[in-house]
Residue, then its C-alpha position, 0 to 999 in steps of 0.5 A: m491530493v491524497w496518496l495511498g500506501i499499500d503493503l501486500g501480504n498473504a494474510r492482510v493488505g495494509l493501507a496507509l493514507s497521506d494528509p492532503e498536503l502530502t506531509f505525513a502518512h497515517p494507518a488506514g486499516n487492513i484488508t483480510v485476503r486469506g492467502d491471495y492479495f488479488q482479492a483486495f482489488d475491490d476494497v482498494l478501488n473503494v478506498i481510491e474512489d472514497e479518498h480521491v487518491t491521486c497516487v498509489v504507492i505499492g511496496l516492492p519486496l526485493q530480496m536483501d541483495g536487491t534482486e527480485g524474487k517471486s514476491a516482487k514479481k507478484a507485486r509487479r503483476w498486482a500493480k499492473s493489474l490494478g492499473a488496468r482495472l483503474m483504467a477500465e473503471s475510469e472508462d466506465a460511465m457507471s463507475g465513480i472513478d473518473w481519473v487514473p491515479d499514478i502507481m509507483l512501486i517502492d523498495e520495501r525491504l525491512t519495512t516489516v522489521d521497522a514496523h515491529r520496532r515502532l510498535f514495540d517502541a509504542q509499547l503495543g503488545s506483541r499479540r496486537h502487533r499482527a493486526a497493526v504491522d501490515q498497516q504500519s508497514a504501509v505507513t513506512i512505504l508511503q512516508t518514504a515515497l512522500e519524503r522522496a517526492r519532496q526532495 
């Protein structure tokens, strides 16, 4: 059993995977999307299939007051579209996906701030932050979901 964490961004989609025991999350790379993270579907589907992902955790970028703005609504549409695509893939006999993982959205407020802090604490230069921050945010999103699932 492996979970996938996703941080949707306008330049990159950050990915994180759990260990099979669902104890910890680790970075799994970025997908470059150049302004439209709907482009990431095929790459995300490949990760789901290759890693046999049973749950997808997507960051929901709520505003600081907890309300949903434009970005949160777009993330909800992305999650809904991913679910529909997974359902269609699982029904396609030629597809390698014969299951539909659960999809959950989780509040991601301040995950990017937390990711930058962790990368700074790890003494990663600020120039290299950009490449690592999206997947580190995905780690934070996924780790939060794993901890909540254990409680």
